C-alpha positions as CSV (number, residue, x, y, z in Angstrom):
1,M,0.0,0.0,0.0
2,K,1.3,3.4,-0.9
3,T,2.1,5.8,1.9
4,A,3.3,9.4,1.9
5,K,6.8,8.0,2.8
6,D,6.9,5.4,0.1
7,P,10.3,5.9,-1.6
8,R,8.7,5.4,-5.1
9,H,6.2,8.1,-4.3
10,L,8.8,10.4,-3.0
11,H,10.9,9.8,-6.1
12,R,8.0,10.8,-8.3
13,I,7.5,14.0,-6.3
14,S,11.2,14.8,-6.8
15,L,10.9,14.2,-10.6
16,L,7.7,16.2,-10.7
17,E,9.4,19.1,-9.0
18,D,12.3,18.9,-11.4
19,L,10.0,18.7,-14.5
20,F,8.0,21.7,-13.2
21,A,11.2,23.7,-12.7
22,Y,12.3,22.7,-16.2
23,S,9.0,23.9,-17.7
24,L,9.5,27.3,-16.0
25,S,13.2,27.8,-16.8
26,G,13.9,25.7,-19.9
27,I,17.3,24.9,-18.4
28,K,18.2,21.2,-18.9
29,P,19.8,19.5,-15.9
30,K,23.2,17.8,-16.1
31,K,23.5,14.7,-18.2
32,N,23.4,12.3,-15.3
33,S,20.3,13.8,-13.9
34,Q,17.3,11.5,-13.1
35,L,15.3,13.8,-15.3
36,S,17.5,13.1,-18.4
37,P,15.6,10.0,-19.6
38,I,12.3,11.9,-19.5
39,L,13.7,14.9,-21.3
40,E,15.2,12.7,-24.0
41,K,11.7,11.5,-24.8
42,L,10.0,14.9,-24.3
43,S,9.1,15.6,-27.9
44,E,7.4,12.1,-28.2
45,I,5.6,12.7,-24.8
46,D,4.4,16.1,-25.8
47,L,3.1,14.7,-29.1
48,I,1.1,12.1,-27.2
49,I,-0.4,14.9,-25.0
50,V,-1.3,16.9,-28.1
51,K,-3.1,13.9,-29.6
52,K,-4.9,12.8,-26.4
53,A,-5.9,16.3,-25.3
54,P,-6.6,18.0,-28.7
55,K,-8.7,20.8,-27.2
56,W,-5.8,21.9,-25.0
57,P,-2.7,23.2,-26.7
58,L,0.4,22.6,-24.6
59,N,0.8,26.3,-23.8
60,Q,-2.7,26.3,-22.3
61,I,-2.2,23.4,-19.9
62,S,-1.0,24.5,-16.5
63,K,2.7,23.9,-15.9
64,I,2.0,21.5,-13.0
65,D,-0.6,19.5,-15.0
66,L,1.8,19.3,-17.9
67,A,4.6,18.1,-15.6
68,I,2.3,15.4,-14.1
69,L,1.3,14.3,-17.6
70,R,4.8,14.1,-18.9
71,L,5.9,12.1,-15.9
72,A,3.0,9.6,-16.1
73,I,3.3,9.2,-19.9
74,W,7.0,8.6,-19.6
75,E,6.3,5.9,-16.9
76,I,3.6,4.3,-19.0
77,N,5.4,4.3,-22.4
78,F,9.1,4.2,-21.6
79,G,9.4,3.2,-17.9
80,A,8.8,0.0,-16.1
81,T,5.7,1.2,-14.2
82,P,2.4,-0.6,-14.7
83,P,-0.1,1.7,-16.4
84,K,-2.6,1.4,-13.6
85,V,0.0,2.5,-11.0
86,A,1.2,5.4,-13.2
87,V,-2.3,6.7,-13.6
88,D,-3.2,6.3,-10.0
89,E,0.0,8.1,-8.9
90,A,-0.6,10.9,-11.5
91,V,-4.1,11.5,-10.2
92,E,-2.9,11.6,-6.6
93,L,-0.2,14.1,-7.6
94,A,-2.8,16.2,-9.4
95,K,-5.0,16.2,-6.3
96,D,-2.0,17.3,-4.1
97,Y,-0.4,19.8,-6.5
98,G,-2.9,20.8,-9.1
99,N,-6.1,22.8,-9.0
100,E,-9.6,21.4,-8.3
101,S,-10.0,20.1,-11.9
102,S,-6.5,18.8,-12.4
103,S,-7.2,15.2,-11.3
104,E,-10.1,14.9,-13.7
105,F,-8.1,16.3,-16.6
106,I,-5.1,14.1,-15.9
107,N,-7.3,11.0,-15.5
108,G,-9.1,11.8,-18.8
109,V,-6.0,12.3,-20.8
110,L,-4.3,9.2,-19.4
111,G,-7.5,7.2,-19.7
112,S,-7.7,8.0,-23.4
113,L,-4.0,7.0,-23.8
114,L,-4.7,3.6,-22.3
115,K,-7.8,2.9,-24.6
């Protein structure tokens, strides 16, 4: 059972914070950063977001929601995380860090990805 102190959950929070910071600054971290594998696939991930949320251009998605989506899509498509776990974690992160509609938006985009 996931808890607030679960190391995997804490690792996701750290990656989310780094992705959010990257979206604000545009400065790529060092090559050996834990964020590097996600940034290497960022154009593919963003293309998936554009296809699965066609009514929301990337620049209109809140930075935190975008960071959550990028992390979850990377975990689903390129990581070793089971899709159900990645979606559940993304929705929980959206509840904790996003606005009141973030979790529904994240769930909808990821749900359409998994169909």
